[in-house]
N, C-alpha and C positions, 0 to 999 in steps of 0.2 A: 375100498381099502380102509382098514382100521388102523388107528395109531394109539400108542400108549401115552404119549406126552403132549399131543396136540389134538385140537378139534378142527375139523375141516368142513367147509360148506361152500356152495356156489349159488349165487342168486343175482339176477339182473346183470350177467356178464362179469360179476365181481367175485373173486375167490376170497374167502375169509379164513385165515390161518390163525388159530389162537393157541398160545402156550397154555397148557391145561393141567398144571400140577400146583395149584395154589397152596395146598397144604405143605408143599416143600419149597415155597417161594419161587416156583418155576425154575429151580436150578437145573442146569444142563447136564443130564446124566447120559449114560451110554445110548439109551433109546433116542434121546434128543438128537445126538450127533448122527445117528443113522436115519432118523425119520424126516428131518428137514430136507435132505437131498431127495428122498422118496416123494414127499408131497410136492416139491417144486418140479420134479420130473412129471408128476401127474398134471400140474398146472401147465407146464410147457407143452404137453401133449394134447391139451384140450383147446381147440381153436376158438371156442366160444368165450373163453376167458380173456378179458381186456384190461383188467387191473387187479391188484392184490392188496388186501389190508392184512397186516401182521399185527395182531393185538395180543393181549394176555388176560389173565384172570386173577382175582384176588387182590391183595394189598400192594404187591410189587410186580412190575413187568418181569424182571428176573433178578435174582441175587447172584447170577453168574454161574461159573463152573461148580458142579456138584463135587465138593472136595472128597467126600467119601468114595464116590465112584472113581475120581482121579487117582486116589491112593491105591486102588486095586486094579486099575486099568493099564498100568505101565507095562511095557513089554517085559517078558520074562528075562531075568538076568542071564548073561552069557559070559563064558570065560574070556572070550575075545572082546576087548573093549571096542574095537572098530565095528564088529557085528552088532553089539549092544546099541551103539550110537546110531547105526543105520536103521535099526528097528524103531528106535525112538523117533527118528526123522520121519519115517513113514506114518507113525502115530500122529505126529503134529500135522503132516500134510493132509491126512484124512480129516482132521478137525478144520483145517483151513478151507478144504473143499466144501465142507458143510456151509460155511459162511459165503464162499464165492458163488455157490449156486444161486443165492439170493441176488447178488450183484448182477449175475448173468441172465437172470430171468428175462424172457423176451418181452414182458409187459412191466409197467411201473409197479413198484412195491411201496406202499405207504405204511410206515410204522406208527402205531397209536400207543403211546407210552404213559403208564401211570406208576406212581411210586418210584421205587428204586430201579435203576437200570445200571447194573454193576458188572464190571469185568467183561465176561463174554457177551453180556447184553449190549455193551457198547460196540464190540465187534459186529454183532448182528445188525444193529440199527444203522451203523455207518455204511453197511452194504445195501441199505434201502435207498430208494430215490428221494423220498420225502419223509419228514418226521413231524408229527404233531404230538402234543403232550398235555397232560392235565397240570393244573397249577401246583400240585404237590410233587411233581416228578423231579428226579435228580439223577445225575450221571456220575459214575466214578470209574476212572481207569484204575482198577483195583490191583492189577498185577504187581505194581511196585510195592504194595503193602504186604505181599507175600514173597517179596524178594525175587521176582522173575521179570523178564522182559515180555511184554504183551506180544504174542506171536501168532495170533489168528486173524489179524486184519486191521485192528484199530490204528496202529502206527503207520500203516500204509495208506489208509483211506481218510482218516480224520484230517490230515494236513491239506486235503483237497477241499475241506469244508470250513476250516477255521484258520485264523492267523497263527503263524509259527510260534510266536511268543506264548500265546495261550495254550497251544497244543503241548508245548514243552513243559509249561507250568503244571498242567493237568496230569501229564504223564510222569513227571518227576515227583509230584507231591501226593498223587492219589486222593486229592481232596474231593469233597462233594461239590458238584457244579449244578446249581439249581435252575429251575425253569425260567426265572426272570432273566438270568444271565444268558442262558442258552437262547432265549428269544432275541435278546439284544444283539447277540453275535450272529444271528441268522441260522443257528443250528436247528432250531425248531421253526417250522413254517407258521404254525398257529398254536395257541395255548387256550385250553378250555378249563372251566371250573371243576368239572367232575370227570371221573373215569368214563361214565356212560356217555357224557357229551363228547369226550375225546374220541371214543369209538364211532359214535354216530357221525361226528365231523369227518373222520377219516373215510367212512363209508360214503358219505355224501360227495367228498372230493373224488373218490374212486369212481362213483357213478357218473360224475361230470366228465372224467377222463374217458370212461367206457363209452360215452355218447359220441366221441370223436372217431375218425377213421382209424380202425385198428392197424391198417397198413402204415398210416402216417405215424401213429404212436410208436409202433415197434421200430420204425425207421429212426425216429427222433432218439429213442433210447440207444439204439445201436450206434448212431453217429456220435452222440455225447460220450458214451463209454469208450469208443475207439479213439476219440479225440484226446483223451487224457494222456495217451502215449504218443501223440503226434505233434509235429509243428503245425502252425496255422495253415501253412501251404499244403501240407499233407492232409490235414483235415478237410480243406476245401476240395482237394482232388477226390477224397473219399466220398464226400456227400454228393459231388457232381456225378460220380459213377453210380452211387446208390439211386439217386433220383432218375438218372437216365434209364436204369433198369426197372424201377418200380412204378413210375408214373405212367402206366399204360392201361390201368383199369378204369372203373367207373367212379371211384371215390372222389376224385377232384371235381369231376363234372357234377356229381350230386351236391357236393359241398358248395360249389360256386353258384349253382342254380338255387339252392336254398337261401343263400345270401342275397342274391339279386331279386328273387321273388318274395322274400320275407315270408316264406311258407312254413316257417318253423324249422326245427333241427332236421338235418338230413339223416337218413337211415342208411347204415352201412352193413354189408354182409360180413360174416365172420371170416377169419383167415382160413385157408385151406388146411385140412388135416394132414 
């Protein structure tokens, strides 16, 4: 499958999705909002994939929403205000779903960020499991600067990653939030000197994850995501049922044997198609 706004490859059980419009600062146009769900459906349907790296090209990770596209993509005006607003709601829900497919991806997604990550870029990376960045990266919840409320996922996901006071400051001011501060607050897992080192660091981390049992990894992600909407007791019940169902194959036996015999890393089969 070919894509207009992204480059896609798979190697060593790791899918690499790259935003690929550097001449336009990787702004998010109509193709982007359609292609991210398509590529993540392709990832989810490939049982050999065990981790994903989401990176970018050029000077900035993304400058956010393509405002030229946004100006021409609004639903057609309608004489009835209710119908016009219902059409706009569907437009926003489509954009929300583009980000949510990253959150729901059955394998971990690692964002490798360079330069600016602005507006919709923050929506995108907050839907990832892990974020690494270059020393020059920065983040901006840009929507307030164009007088709108961020509506594609940042305000729902970033409070799970940062203290409330900082979230509100960033959302209210739209200021640049630089790599050193993001590292100190735990938003970035790791920081590298260059764009190239950032991508390679993300790929190395993805390969490390891909060496683990894919059944265990997909289970960990499912349990962590489900637990965001549960009490502790509900989460404990959920993981008990999950393990009761899933710990029936060879993966645990192989992992334990490799630990006991010091025979190197265990090898695991791909998930079933």
